C-alpha positions as MATLAB code, in Angstrom:
seq = 'XXXXXXXXXXXXXXXXXXXXXXXXXXXXXXXXXXXXXXXXXXXXXXXXXXXXXXXXXXXXXXXXXXXXXXXXXXXXXXXXXXXXXXXXXXXXXXXXXXXXXXXXXXXXXXXXXXXXXXXXXXXXXXXXXXXXXXXXXXXXXXXXXXXXXXXXXXXXXXXXXXXXXXXXXXXXXXXXXXXXXXXXXXXXXXXXXXXXXXXXXXXXXXXXXXXXXXXXXXXXXXXXXXXXXXXXXXXXXXXXXXXXXXXXXXXXXXXXXXX';
ca = [
      18.775   19.771   -7.669;
      19.196   15.997   -7.896;
      16.468   13.842   -9.418;
      15.865   12.133   -6.078;
      15.358   15.542   -4.440;
      12.879   16.531   -7.169;
      10.929   13.284   -6.796;
      11.054   13.372   -2.995;
       9.724   16.937   -2.846;
       6.825   16.073   -5.156;
       6.055   12.793   -3.393;
       5.971   14.252    0.102;
       3.752   17.145   -0.981;
       1.255   14.885   -2.745;
      -2.159   14.455   -1.129;
      -2.064   10.692   -1.708;
      -5.280    9.525   -0.003;
      -5.637    6.069    1.510;
      -6.743    3.380   -0.951;
     -10.418    2.453   -1.116;
     -11.091   -0.723    0.846;
     -12.838   -3.623   -0.925;
     -16.607   -3.641   -0.600;
     -17.843   -4.998    2.719;
     -14.558   -4.453    4.575;
     -14.864   -2.443    7.811;
     -11.635   -0.642    8.685;
     -10.933   -0.481   12.443;
      -7.839    0.245   14.542;
      -7.185    0.265   18.316;
      -6.610    3.501   20.215;
      -2.845    2.965   19.916;
      -0.470    0.463   18.357;
       2.249   -1.560   19.997;
       5.719   -0.085   19.548;
       8.108   -1.958   17.310;
      11.272   -0.849   15.549;
      12.110   -2.904   12.431;
      15.733   -3.954   12.464;
      18.152   -2.040   10.293;
      18.998   -3.857    7.090;
      22.613   -4.301    6.063;
      21.622   -3.473    2.480;
      18.548   -1.965    0.833;
      15.762   -4.470    0.224;
      13.500   -4.206   -2.792;
      10.013   -3.656   -1.432;
       6.741   -4.822   -2.890;
       4.253   -1.952   -3.074;
       1.322   -4.391   -3.101;
      -1.817   -3.148   -1.319;
      -3.276   -5.561    1.229;
      -5.993   -5.587    3.850;
      -5.125   -7.434    7.047;
      -7.075   -8.462   10.111;
      -4.808   -8.632   13.137;
      -4.843   -9.382   16.855;
      -2.087   -7.728   18.899;
      -0.492   -9.034   22.120;
      -3.389   -7.564   24.150;
      -5.979   -9.266   21.982;
      -7.094   -5.977   20.413;
      -8.396   -6.463   16.904;
      -7.800   -4.279   13.883;
      -8.571   -4.306   10.188;
      -6.372   -2.020    8.143;
      -5.064   -1.199    4.696;
      -1.322   -1.572    4.255;
       1.229   -1.284    1.492;
       3.328   -4.412    1.851;
       7.070   -3.827    2.212;
       8.710   -7.113    3.171;
       8.836  -10.024    5.610;
      11.457   -9.881    8.354;
      12.721  -12.704   10.536;
      13.816  -11.527   13.961;
      15.924  -13.958   16.018;
      14.821  -14.649   19.577;
      16.573  -16.143   22.607;
      13.446  -18.144   23.467;
      12.692  -19.811   20.150;
      13.704  -19.900   16.524;
      12.576  -16.334   16.031;
       9.401  -14.762   14.687;
       8.365  -13.514   11.303;
       7.001   -9.993   10.915;
       5.114   -8.434    8.045;
       6.457   -4.902    7.553;
       4.216   -2.434    5.769;
       3.020    1.137    5.462;
      -0.223    1.424    7.429;
      -2.622    3.794    5.663;
      -4.706    4.208    8.833;
      -1.706    5.448   10.867;
       0.174    6.931    7.900;
       3.302    5.313    9.288;
       5.425    2.190    9.015;
       4.127   -0.683   11.129;
       5.022   -4.320   11.798;
       2.703   -7.280   12.353;
       3.626  -10.671   13.718;
       2.726  -13.207   11.061;
       1.394  -15.705   13.600;
      -1.081  -13.068   14.853;
      -2.562  -12.336   11.430;
      -6.194  -13.419   11.332;
      -6.624  -12.875    7.606;
      -4.673  -11.551    4.651;
      -6.602  -10.088    1.720;
      -5.923   -8.666   -1.705;
      -6.441   -4.920   -1.306;
      -8.212   -4.496   -4.629;
     -10.576   -7.471   -4.738;
     -10.866   -8.574   -1.105;
      -9.751  -12.074   -2.117;
      -8.572  -13.921    1.005;
      -5.256  -15.757    0.889;
      -5.862  -19.175    2.441;
      -3.931  -20.389    4.219;
      -2.213  -17.170    5.274;
       1.181  -18.830    4.844;
       0.516  -19.288    1.123;
      -0.141  -15.575    0.752;
       3.033  -14.718    2.649;
       5.020  -17.067    0.422;
       3.487  -15.544   -2.702;
       4.303  -12.013   -1.544;
       7.837  -12.951   -0.526;
       8.691  -14.641   -3.819;
       7.991  -11.534   -5.886;
       6.921   -8.031   -5.064;
       4.731   -7.824   -8.121;
       2.683  -10.953   -8.704;
      -0.943  -12.030   -8.694;
      -2.484  -15.466   -8.780;
      -3.816  -14.805  -12.264;
      -0.489  -13.529  -13.599;
       1.159  -15.333  -16.528;
       3.954  -17.575  -15.280;
       5.787  -18.522  -18.485;
       9.365  -17.332  -18.873;
       8.716  -14.195  -21.012;
       6.158  -13.005  -18.452;
       8.578  -13.538  -15.574;
      11.273  -11.620  -17.449;
       8.836   -8.798  -18.217;
       7.735   -8.548  -14.579;
      11.335   -8.300  -13.445;
      12.144   -5.679  -16.076;
       9.073   -3.512  -15.405;
       8.765   -3.827  -11.624;
      10.440   -0.557  -10.609;
       8.905    1.509  -13.395;
       5.445    0.293  -12.481;
       5.946    1.299   -8.846;
       7.014    4.780   -9.949;
       4.171    5.321  -12.405;
       1.410    3.820  -10.246;
       2.508    6.055   -7.379;
       2.194    9.120   -9.610;
      -1.139    7.916  -10.990;
      -2.570    7.382   -7.485;
      -1.587   10.773   -6.102;
      -5.234   11.795   -6.544;
      -6.518    8.509   -5.105;
      -7.119    6.389   -8.212;
      -5.461    5.311  -11.431;
      -7.868    6.363  -14.189;
      -8.267    4.459  -17.498;
      -6.290    7.095  -19.429;
      -3.464    6.777  -16.886;
      -3.490    2.978  -17.105;
      -3.153    3.287  -20.881;
      -0.063    5.443  -20.372;
       1.315    2.771  -18.058;
       0.573    0.173  -20.756;
       2.507    2.308  -23.262;
       5.417    2.376  -20.806;
       5.364   -1.431  -20.579;
       5.535   -1.801  -24.361;
       8.211    0.883  -24.794;
      10.385   -0.435  -21.985;
      10.155   -4.010  -23.268;
      11.143   -2.844  -26.764;
      13.970   -0.763  -25.292;
      15.333   -3.884  -23.594;
      14.800   -6.086  -26.656;
      12.221   -8.215  -24.858;
       9.318   -9.537  -26.899;
       5.981   -9.328  -25.084;
       2.527  -10.033  -26.446;
      -0.820   -8.523  -25.505;
      -1.649  -11.208  -22.935;
       1.565  -10.515  -21.029;
       0.906   -6.772  -20.988;
      -2.683   -7.393  -19.845;
      -1.502   -9.617  -17.012;
       1.124   -7.129  -15.884;
      -1.422   -4.287  -15.904;
      -3.683   -6.426  -13.722;
      -0.780   -6.778  -11.298;
      -0.002   -3.045  -11.484;
      -3.602   -2.294  -10.539;
      -2.910   -4.074   -7.219;
      -0.021   -1.742   -6.379;
      -0.332    1.203   -3.990;
       3.289    2.202   -3.349;
       4.076    4.457   -0.407;
       6.576    7.316   -0.686;
       9.659    5.338    0.318;
       8.805    2.433   -2.005;
       8.426    4.983   -4.820;
      11.772    6.637   -4.038;
      13.614    3.332   -3.674;
      12.275    2.202   -7.062;
      13.343    5.512   -8.629;
      16.827    5.173   -7.134;
      17.262    1.868   -8.990;
      15.433    2.729  -12.220;
      17.236    5.996  -12.973;
      20.649    4.348  -12.924;
      19.807    3.381  -16.523;
      19.855    6.636  -18.514;
      17.563    5.405  -21.312;
      15.088    3.969  -18.813;
      15.157    7.200  -16.827;
      14.409    9.278  -19.923;
      11.458    7.018  -20.759;
      10.110    7.303  -17.208;
      10.336   11.102  -17.287;
       8.315   11.167  -20.519;
       5.684    8.815  -19.092;
       5.557   10.756  -15.798;
       4.908   13.936  -17.763;
       2.092   12.221  -19.685;
       0.541   10.932  -16.446;
       0.535   14.322  -14.797;
      -1.281   16.043  -17.664;
      -3.618   13.098  -18.407;
      -6.530   14.362  -16.293;
      -6.530   17.750  -18.055;
      -6.043   19.727  -14.841;
      -2.647   21.046  -13.759;
      -2.128   22.369  -10.254;
       0.686   24.800   -9.472;
       2.631   22.068   -7.670;
       2.373   19.817  -10.755;
       3.486   22.632  -13.085;
       6.567   23.175  -10.917;
       7.274   19.444  -10.880;
       7.088   19.301  -14.688;
       9.466   22.270  -14.994;
      11.966   20.572  -12.699;
      11.703   17.289  -14.635;
      12.236   19.108  -17.937;
      15.244   20.993  -16.516;
      16.725   17.730  -15.246;
      16.143   15.963  -18.582;
      17.833   18.875  -20.329;
];
């Protein structure tokens, strides 16, 4: 069995509850959503995995407030104007991929803190520039290099950590160990403040299944990186002290793959 097949089977069997909304946020959705098919991309696009809360008004004026895992921004050409921009994301209320016209967004919020991006365009720009970034993140060159290096691994490990709904302190420490080990593996010097900032960013991630699998597809092309991720995935799964039959099988398959 290929590694992707192992990961896909585990990911699609995971309970993976919807993220907890920030305090004071009332989640609401209309009886049905407008149909929209995102255009097919000529090449795979690296997706964000950032958890957001959006307030939205559709073409009928129906309001919704929902939790989404941000994928990307798409620009769709139109015969009537210069085209429209759409926010593409995994809607946790519908448990399906959805699109939202950017000019119909009423508010855009950080899914962990409830912080509102004002104006909305600044939040869109921030999300589009980098899939993994927060306003408080370090911006000096070593931090930017570390974010780029760790981005896929963090999506993989935060997905596994959140399969039971939350990333616990012991699991975040394992993710911190991954950050240090991966940086050392790549010969990149990072200090404690950089790791702290990156963990703050990782805590804002809530990758959906496809974002997880896409990240794994890229990360496991590097054999040394893949071996490190398998070790950290194993540590994450046993961190809570309780192993379910599905997790035991997953660990056996990982061990068999790693040889």
